[in-house]
C-alpha positions, -999 to +999 in steps of 0.1 A: +207+031+139+175+041+121+162+020+093+156+038+060+119+039+051+111+023+017+087+044-004+084+021-034+060-007-031+046-032-056+009-035-053-008-065-069-045-066-078-063-097-063-088-095-092-066-097-122-030-102-108-017-070-124+013-056-104+025-020-104+053-004-085+041+029-069+055+055-046+037+055-013+025+088+003+043+097+035+018+121+048-015+101+046-029+066+043-042+056+009-075+039+013-083+033-024-063+024-054-074+021-091-059-011-107-041-001-139-048-036-153-085-041-149-097-008-134-112-023-102-110+000-072-090-017-044-100-009-008-080-015+023-090-048+040-106-047+074-078-043+100-054-027+075-048+010+074-043+013+037-042-005+003-004-009+006-007-029+038-034-050+022-021-057-013+016-047-016+050-062-009+061-033+014+038-019+041+032+019+043+058+042+059+040+046+093+038+009+097+075+006+087+083+031+115+062+011+140+035+037+142-002+027+139-017+050+113-053+039+115 
């Protein structure tokens, strides 16, 4: 039985603590994200494929499927 992929993920800025729920792209990794709280540009941490894997509560769709997307 296949697990349903979650597309909503809450990303939290490490600079100001602002959290925002976003819909993750399914066709590409998102390397940058503009915080809606303080405006800082978040970048994926070394070893992570995208900002959702670095700063959010749900990893990106390829990681959820067990596929390395980097």
